[in-house]
C-alpha positions as CSV (number, residue, x, y, z in Angstrom):
1,M,75.7,-76.7,88.3
2,P,74.5,-79.9,86.5
3,R,77.0,-82.8,87.1
4,P,77.5,-85.0,84.0
5,I,78.4,-88.7,84.5
6,Y,80.1,-90.4,81.6
7,D,82.3,-93.3,82.6
8,A,83.2,-94.1,79.0
9,N,85.5,-91.0,78.9
10,P,86.3,-89.2,82.1
11,E,88.4,-86.7,80.2
12,W,85.3,-85.3,78.7
13,I,84.1,-84.5,82.2
14,R,87.3,-82.5,82.7
15,L,86.7,-80.7,79.5
16,Y,83.2,-79.9,80.7
17,E,84.5,-78.5,83.9
18,L,87.2,-76.4,82.2
19,A,84.6,-74.9,79.8
20,W,82.5,-73.7,82.7
21,K,85.6,-72.4,84.5
22,I,86.6,-70.3,81.4
23,A,83.0,-69.2,80.9
24,F,82.7,-67.8,84.4
25,K,86.1,-66.1,84.0
26,N,85.0,-64.4,80.8
27,V,81.9,-62.7,82.3
28,E,82.3,-58.9,82.0
29,V,80.5,-56.1,83.8
30,P,80.3,-53.1,81.5
31,E,80.9,-49.6,83.0
32,N,77.7,-48.3,81.7
33,P,74.9,-49.2,84.2
34,E,72.4,-49.6,81.3
35,W,74.4,-52.8,80.3
36,L,73.8,-56.1,82.0
37,P,76.8,-58.3,82.9
38,Q,77.5,-60.5,79.9
39,M,79.4,-63.4,78.7
40,S,82.3,-62.3,76.5
41,C,83.8,-64.3,73.6
42,I,86.8,-61.9,73.4
43,T,87.5,-60.4,76.8
44,G,88.7,-56.9,76.8
45,S,87.6,-56.2,73.2
46,G,84.9,-53.8,74.3
47,K,82.5,-55.3,71.7
48,I,79.5,-57.6,71.7
49,W,78.7,-59.9,68.7
50,Q,75.2,-61.1,67.8
51,W,75.7,-64.7,66.6
52,D,78.3,-65.5,69.3
53,S,75.9,-64.3,71.9
54,C,73.1,-66.5,70.4
55,F,75.2,-69.6,70.3
56,M,76.4,-69.1,73.9
57,T,72.8,-69.2,75.0
58,L,72.6,-72.8,73.8
59,F,75.0,-74.1,76.4
60,S,74.6,-71.4,79.1
61,R,71.0,-72.6,79.6
62,Y,72.5,-75.6,81.4
63,S,74.2,-73.5,84.1
64,N,71.2,-73.6,86.5
65,G,71.0,-69.8,86.2
66,T,74.5,-69.1,87.5
67,V,75.8,-67.7,84.2
68,S,73.7,-66.8,81.2
69,A,74.1,-65.4,77.7
70,L,70.5,-64.2,77.9
71,N,72.0,-61.0,79.3
72,N,73.9,-60.6,76.1
73,L,70.7,-60.9,74.1
74,D,68.9,-58.4,76.3
75,N,71.7,-56.0,75.9
76,L,71.3,-56.4,72.1
77,Y,67.5,-56.1,72.2
78,R,67.8,-52.9,74.1
79,L,69.7,-51.4,71.2
80,Q,67.1,-52.3,68.5
81,R,66.1,-49.4,66.4
82,A,62.5,-48.3,66.0
83,D,62.4,-49.8,62.5
84,G,63.5,-53.3,63.9
85,Y,67.2,-53.3,62.9
86,I,69.8,-54.9,65.2
87,S,73.5,-54.6,64.3
88,M,75.9,-57.6,64.1
89,T,78.3,-55.9,66.6
90,Y,78.1,-53.0,69.1
91,V,80.7,-51.2,71.1
92,V,80.0,-51.9,74.7
93,N,79.1,-49.0,76.9
94,T,78.5,-46.5,74.0
95,G,76.0,-48.7,72.2
96,L,77.4,-47.6,68.8
97,E,77.5,-49.9,65.8
98,A,81.1,-51.3,65.5
99,Y,81.1,-52.0,61.7
100,G,78.2,-50.0,60.2
101,E,74.8,-51.3,59.2
102,R,75.7,-55.0,59.0
103,V,73.7,-57.9,60.3
104,N,74.8,-61.3,61.6
105,P,73.2,-64.7,61.3
106,P,69.6,-64.0,62.7
107,I,69.1,-67.0,65.0
108,Y,67.5,-65.2,68.0
109,A,64.2,-66.9,67.5
110,W,65.8,-70.4,67.4
111,V,67.9,-70.0,70.5
112,E,65.1,-68.3,72.5
113,F,62.7,-71.1,71.7
114,E,65.4,-73.6,72.6
115,H,65.9,-71.8,75.9
116,Y,62.1,-72.0,76.5
117,K,62.1,-75.7,75.9
118,Y,64.5,-76.2,78.8
119,T,63.2,-73.5,81.2
120,G,59.5,-73.2,80.4
121,D,59.8,-69.4,80.7
122,R,56.8,-68.4,78.7
123,D,56.9,-64.9,80.2
124,R,60.2,-64.2,78.5
125,L,58.8,-65.5,75.2
126,A,55.9,-63.0,75.4
127,R,58.3,-60.1,76.3
128,I,60.8,-60.7,73.5
129,Y,58.4,-61.8,70.7
130,P,57.7,-58.3,69.4
131,I,61.4,-57.6,69.2
132,L,62.1,-60.8,67.2
133,K,59.1,-60.2,64.9
134,K,60.3,-56.6,64.1
135,Y,63.8,-57.9,63.4
136,F,62.5,-60.6,61.0
137,M,60.5,-58.0,59.2
138,W,63.4,-55.6,58.9
139,L,65.5,-58.3,57.3
140,K,62.6,-59.1,54.9
141,C,62.3,-55.5,53.9
142,N,66.0,-54.6,53.7
143,R,68.1,-57.7,52.9
144,R,66.3,-59.5,50.1
145,R,67.0,-59.8,46.4
146,V,64.2,-59.5,43.8
147,N,64.1,-63.3,43.7
148,G,63.1,-63.4,47.4
149,L,66.3,-64.8,48.8
150,Y,68.5,-63.0,51.3
151,Y,71.9,-61.4,51.2
152,F,74.5,-60.4,53.7
153,E,76.4,-57.2,53.2
154,D,79.7,-59.0,52.7
155,T,81.3,-62.3,53.8
156,G,82.3,-60.9,57.1
157,S,78.6,-60.4,58.0
158,T,78.0,-64.1,57.5
159,G,80.4,-64.7,60.4
160,M,82.5,-66.9,58.1
161,D,84.9,-64.1,57.8
162,N,87.4,-65.1,55.1
163,S,85.3,-67.8,53.5
164,P,85.7,-67.6,49.6
165,R,82.0,-67.0,49.1
166,S,81.9,-63.4,47.6
167,G,83.9,-60.3,47.3
168,Y,85.2,-59.2,50.7
169,P,84.3,-56.5,51.6
170,A,81.5,-55.7,49.2
171,S,81.2,-52.1,48.1
172,N,78.2,-50.2,49.6
173,L,77.3,-53.3,51.7
174,S,75.6,-54.7,48.6
175,G,76.7,-58.3,49.1
176,S,78.3,-58.5,45.6
177,D,75.0,-59.7,44.1
178,V,75.2,-63.0,46.0
179,C,72.2,-64.7,47.6
180,F,73.7,-66.4,50.7
181,I,72.3,-69.8,51.4
182,D,72.8,-69.6,55.2
183,L,70.9,-66.3,55.6
184,S,67.9,-67.6,53.7
185,C,68.0,-70.8,55.8
186,Q,68.4,-68.8,59.0
187,Q,65.4,-66.7,58.1
188,Q,63.4,-69.9,57.4
189,L,64.5,-71.3,60.8
190,S,63.5,-68.1,62.4
191,A,60.1,-68.2,60.8
192,R,59.5,-71.7,62.0
193,N,60.5,-70.8,65.5
194,L,58.5,-67.5,65.5
195,A,55.5,-69.6,64.6
196,A,56.2,-71.9,67.5
197,I,56.7,-68.9,69.9
198,A,53.5,-67.4,68.6
199,E,51.6,-70.6,69.4
200,A,53.2,-70.8,72.8
201,I,52.1,-67.3,73.8
202,G,48.7,-67.3,72.1
203,E,49.5,-65.0,69.1
204,T,47.5,-67.3,66.9
205,K,47.2,-64.9,64.0
206,D,50.9,-65.0,63.4
207,I,51.3,-68.8,63.2
208,V,49.9,-69.0,59.7
209,L,52.0,-65.9,58.7
210,F,55.3,-67.3,59.8
211,N,54.7,-70.9,58.6
212,A,53.9,-69.4,55.2
213,E,57.1,-67.4,55.2
214,A,59.1,-70.6,56.0
215,D,57.3,-72.6,53.2
216,E,58.0,-69.9,50.6
217,L,61.7,-69.7,51.6
218,S,62.0,-73.4,51.3
219,R,60.6,-73.2,47.8
220,L,63.0,-70.4,46.8
221,I,66.1,-72.0,48.4
222,N,65.5,-75.2,46.4
223,H,64.7,-73.4,43.2
224,Y,67.8,-71.2,43.2
225,C,70.4,-72.9,45.5
226,W,70.0,-76.7,45.0
227,S,72.1,-78.4,42.3
228,E,70.7,-81.7,41.2
229,R,73.9,-82.5,39.4
230,T,76.1,-82.3,42.5
231,G,73.5,-83.0,45.1
232,F,74.5,-79.9,47.1
233,Y,73.4,-76.4,48.0
234,Y,75.3,-73.3,47.0
235,D,75.2,-69.6,47.3
236,C,74.0,-68.2,44.1
237,F,74.9,-65.1,42.1
238,T,72.1,-63.0,40.6
239,R,71.7,-59.6,39.0
240,C,69.0,-57.6,40.8
241,S,67.3,-56.6,37.6
242,N,66.4,-60.1,36.6
243,A,65.4,-62.6,39.2
244,E,65.8,-65.7,36.9
245,R,69.4,-64.8,35.8
246,H,71.5,-66.6,38.3
247,N,74.3,-69.1,38.6
248,F,75.9,-71.1,41.5
249,L,79.0,-70.0,43.3
250,S,81.1,-73.2,43.0
251,C,82.7,-73.5,46.4
252,K,81.2,-76.0,48.8
253,T,81.0,-74.6,52.3
254,A,79.5,-75.8,55.5
255,A,76.9,-73.0,55.2
256,A,74.9,-75.5,53.0
257,F,74.1,-77.6,56.0
258,W,71.8,-75.0,57.4
259,T,69.3,-76.4,54.9
260,I,69.0,-79.5,57.2
261,I,68.1,-77.8,60.4
262,S,66.0,-75.1,58.7
263,G,63.8,-77.8,56.9
264,A,64.6,-76.6,53.4
265,A,66.2,-80.0,52.5
266,N,63.8,-82.9,51.9
267,E,64.6,-86.5,52.8
268,D,66.3,-87.2,49.5
269,Q,68.3,-84.0,49.7
270,R,69.3,-84.7,53.3
271,R,70.5,-88.1,52.2
272,S,72.7,-86.5,49.5
273,L,74.1,-83.9,52.0
274,V,75.0,-86.8,54.3
275,K,77.1,-88.4,51.5
276,H,79.1,-85.1,51.3
277,L,79.6,-85.2,55.1
278,L,80.9,-88.7,54.8
279,D,83.2,-88.0,51.8
280,P,86.9,-87.9,52.9
281,D,87.6,-85.7,49.9
282,E,85.1,-83.1,51.1
283,F,83.8,-82.8,54.7
284,C,84.9,-86.0,56.5
285,T,88.3,-84.9,57.8
286,L,90.3,-86.1,60.8
287,H,88.5,-83.5,62.9
288,P,85.1,-82.8,61.3
289,V,83.4,-80.7,60.1
290,P,85.6,-78.3,58.1
291,S,84.0,-75.0,57.2
292,L,85.2,-75.4,53.6
293,S,85.3,-78.6,51.6
294,S,88.8,-80.2,51.5
295,G,88.4,-80.4,47.7
296,D,88.3,-76.6,47.3
297,P,91.5,-75.0,46.0
298,N,91.3,-72.5,48.9
299,Y,91.1,-75.2,51.5
300,S,93.7,-75.2,54.3
301,P,94.4,-78.4,56.3
302,S,95.5,-76.3,59.2
303,G,92.2,-74.3,59.1
304,S,93.3,-70.7,58.2
305,Y,90.2,-69.5,60.0
306,W,87.2,-70.2,57.7
307,L,89.2,-71.8,54.9
308,G,88.7,-75.2,56.6
309,G,88.7,-74.4,60.3
310,V,86.4,-76.5,62.5
311,W,84.1,-74.2,64.4
312,A,81.8,-75.2,67.3
313,P,78.7,-73.3,66.1
314,I,78.8,-75.0,62.7
315,N,79.3,-78.4,64.2
316,Y,76.5,-77.8,66.7
317,M,74.2,-76.7,63.9
318,I,75.0,-79.7,61.8
319,I,74.7,-82.1,64.7
320,R,71.3,-80.7,65.8
321,G,70.0,-80.8,62.2
322,L,71.1,-84.4,61.8
323,S,69.7,-85.4,65.2
324,E,66.3,-84.0,64.4
325,N,66.1,-85.8,61.0
326,K,66.8,-89.4,61.9
327,Y,70.6,-89.2,61.6
328,Q,71.4,-89.5,65.3
329,D,74.2,-92.0,64.8
330,L,76.1,-89.7,62.4
331,A,75.4,-86.8,64.7
332,R,76.9,-88.7,67.6
333,E,79.9,-89.8,65.5
334,I,80.7,-86.1,64.7
335,A,80.3,-85.1,68.3
336,V,82.6,-87.9,69.5
337,K,85.3,-86.9,67.0
338,H,84.9,-83.2,68.0
339,L,85.1,-83.8,71.7
340,S,88.0,-86.3,71.3
341,A,90.0,-83.8,69.4
342,M,89.2,-81.0,71.9
343,S,90.1,-83.3,74.8
344,S,93.4,-84.3,73.2
345,I,94.4,-80.7,72.6
346,M,93.4,-79.8,76.2
347,Q,95.8,-82.5,77.5
348,N,98.6,-81.5,75.1
349,P,101.0,-79.3,77.1
350,M,101.9,-77.5,73.9
351,Y,98.4,-76.1,73.6
352,G,96.0,-76.9,76.6
353,G,92.7,-75.1,77.1
354,I,89.8,-74.5,74.7
355,W,90.3,-72.7,71.4
356,E,88.3,-70.5,69.1
357,A,88.5,-73.0,66.2
358,Y,90.4,-76.2,65.3
359,A,92.4,-77.6,62.5
360,P,90.5,-80.1,60.3
361,E,93.5,-82.4,59.6
362,Y,95.6,-82.1,62.6
363,I,94.9,-82.5,66.3
364,R,95.7,-78.9,67.1
365,P,94.1,-75.4,67.2
366,S,93.3,-73.8,63.8
367,T,95.5,-71.2,62.4
368,D,94.0,-67.8,61.8
369,K,94.0,-65.7,58.6
370,D,97.7,-64.8,59.2
371,G,98.9,-68.3,60.0
372,C,99.1,-67.8,63.8
373,N,97.1,-69.8,66.3
374,V,93.5,-68.7,66.9
375,R,92.4,-67.3,70.3
376,D,92.6,-69.6,73.3
377,N,90.4,-69.6,76.4
378,F,87.5,-69.2,74.0
379,V,84.3,-69.8,75.9
380,G,82.7,-68.2,73.9
381,W,80.8,-70.5,71.7
382,S,83.5,-73.2,71.9
383,G,81.7,-74.2,75.1
384,L,79.0,-75.8,72.9
385,G,81.1,-79.0,72.5
386,P,82.1,-79.7,76.1
387,I,78.7,-78.7,77.5
388,A,75.8,-78.8,75.1
389,M,77.1,-81.7,72.8
390,L,78.1,-83.7,75.9
391,I,74.6,-83.3,77.5
392,E,72.5,-83.6,74.3
393,T,74.4,-85.8,71.9
394,I,76.7,-88.0,74.0
395,I,74.7,-88.5,77.2
396,G,71.6,-88.2,75.0
397,L,69.2,-85.8,76.8
398,S,66.6,-83.5,75.2
399,F,64.0,-81.4,76.8
400,D,60.4,-80.1,76.2
401,A,59.0,-77.9,78.9
402,A,55.7,-77.5,77.2
403,S,54.9,-81.2,77.7
404,N,57.1,-81.5,80.8
405,T,59.1,-84.2,79.1
406,I,62.7,-85.3,79.2
407,S,63.8,-87.7,76.4
408,W,66.8,-89.8,77.0
409,R,68.6,-91.7,74.3
410,I,71.0,-94.1,76.0
411,T,73.8,-95.3,73.8
412,D,76.7,-96.4,76.0
413,S,76.8,-99.6,78.1
414,G,78.6,-97.9,80.9
415,R,77.3,-95.5,83.6
416,S,76.1,-92.1,82.3
417,G,73.6,-89.4,83.1
418,L,73.2,-85.8,84.5
419,E,72.6,-84.8,88.1
420,N,71.2,-81.6,89.5
421,I,69.4,-80.4,86.4
422,C,67.0,-77.4,86.7
423,F,64.4,-78.3,84.1
424,N,61.0,-76.6,83.9
425,G,61.1,-75.3,87.5
426,K,62.2,-78.7,88.9
427,R,65.5,-80.1,90.2
428,I,66.2,-83.5,88.7
429,S,68.9,-86.1,88.5
430,L,69.0,-89.0,86.0
431,V,71.6,-91.8,86.1
432,C,71.8,-94.9,84.0
433,E,73.8,-97.5,85.9
434,G,74.6,-99.3,82.6
435,L,73.6,-102.5,80.9
436,K,74.0,-105.9,82.6
437,E,77.5,-107.2,82.1
438,G,78.0,-109.5,79.1
439,E,74.5,-108.8,77.7
440,P,74.7,-106.4,74.8
441,G,70.9,-106.6,74.5
442,G,70.4,-106.6,78.2
443,E,68.4,-104.4,80.5
444,A,69.3,-100.8,81.5
445,R,69.0,-99.8,85.1
446,V,68.0,-96.2,85.5
447,R,67.8,-94.0,88.7
448,I,65.7,-90.8,88.8
449,E,65.3,-88.2,91.5
450,S,62.9,-85.2,91.0
451,D,61.2,-82.7,93.3
452,G,58.2,-82.5,90.9
453,K,56.2,-84.6,88.4
454,I,57.9,-85.2,85.1
455,N,57.4,-87.3,82.0
456,L,60.3,-89.4,81.0
457,R,60.9,-91.1,77.6
458,I,63.8,-93.5,77.4
459,V,65.2,-95.1,74.3
460,I,67.9,-97.8,74.7
461,C,70.1,-97.9,71.6
462,N,71.7,-101.3,71.4
463,A,71.1,-104.7,69.7
464,A,67.7,-105.0,71.3
465,S,66.6,-101.4,70.9
466,R,63.7,-100.6,73.2
467,M,61.7,-97.6,74.4
468,A,59.7,-96.8,77.5
469,S,57.6,-93.8,78.5
470,V,56.6,-93.1,82.1
471,T,55.1,-90.4,84.2
472,L,56.9,-90.0,87.5
473,D,55.8,-88.2,90.6
474,A,58.2,-86.3,92.9
475,G,60.7,-88.5,94.7
476,R,63.2,-91.3,94.0
477,H,62.6,-93.9,91.4
478,E,64.4,-96.9,89.9
479,L,63.5,-98.3,86.5
480,T,64.6,-101.3,84.5
481,V,64.2,-100.9,80.8
């Protein structure tokens, strides 16, 4: 397993280790031999969920192959219908749809390309590309309004189960005439990543196709879902018979922040969304980011599941969107608060462990829809914070196998790094011994070990911000930046 080093907060290393311990414990081996062993978010439930499985892939890629949610995805891909449809949830072993013809956030293409950027496994991309393309096209043909935007069957299908975004459940899976901002953004994100996958595997004819899909969705999202008056994105309500007759659903939810990572929001719109993230009367709570604005009349300071609960996948999505759009400092601030709260709860004998969701205004687990605590030992996507956020946002590492490059944004003055990484077919360790004592603009001493050639890009984020890019052969190296 990779070994993180972060002297600034050793408790986060304990949280990292606990997350892996729970993740290994939660691996299930289905009775049906057609099913691969898989990571479970709710052990013993006998079900597999689509978007949980996708998000688990984003941290399990750092396990050096010892545990992987890719098995979950392959189990789901195997159940794809001939027309391209994949359900949100299946009953394990039987392969039957658990809740009818409902979909979940379609983020397969995003997480598969993220996995490729770490592993360099182009063969997997080539194998799963036809599956992802068919699924995208099924959604395009079966889950769009006449205005071109997308709809979920009901609020439960969004994954934000009791969020006050539409009638729940909707009759006939019609989505209550709502165009859901997150599904349209998730399709835009999928299109961008399908174009990238097509380029990586040589399906050049599809690059233009999927980039055009993404551009058109960006235009539609901004036409129908952006409010210039409030500087925010909303779900919109539209009658199917008239594409231009629509109005905003007034509740502000964290679903709007999918516009950052999808690319729908331009620079000015991102700046406006950041203001909402920093507003203590909306999304800047003690433990950010609440799934529902604290200014909403339905908001619950204890969480009440999706009436304010802080969820790892939403935080991860927001942090990644911010990081990729020049808001690295804010992304790190949110990650620090998230890990600090998780760590404090882990150390609290009243709670301990890792939870499904967290309260936005108290350092405690979230309540569920009935006022009880949510599920504990949830790794599950709650492993995103202790593992993926620690590696990517706190220690500051990002990976690009296509260019064989590791980028490292060093922020802390103390010792930090990651040892025993399996990146792009090579085993690597990177340790920053810290800045020289008493010199906030001083040099950083970095030690690297690799059994193959790599490109390394280092950015030192301090008073004398500096950057260095080097190509290193196999062996041990010491650099001063």
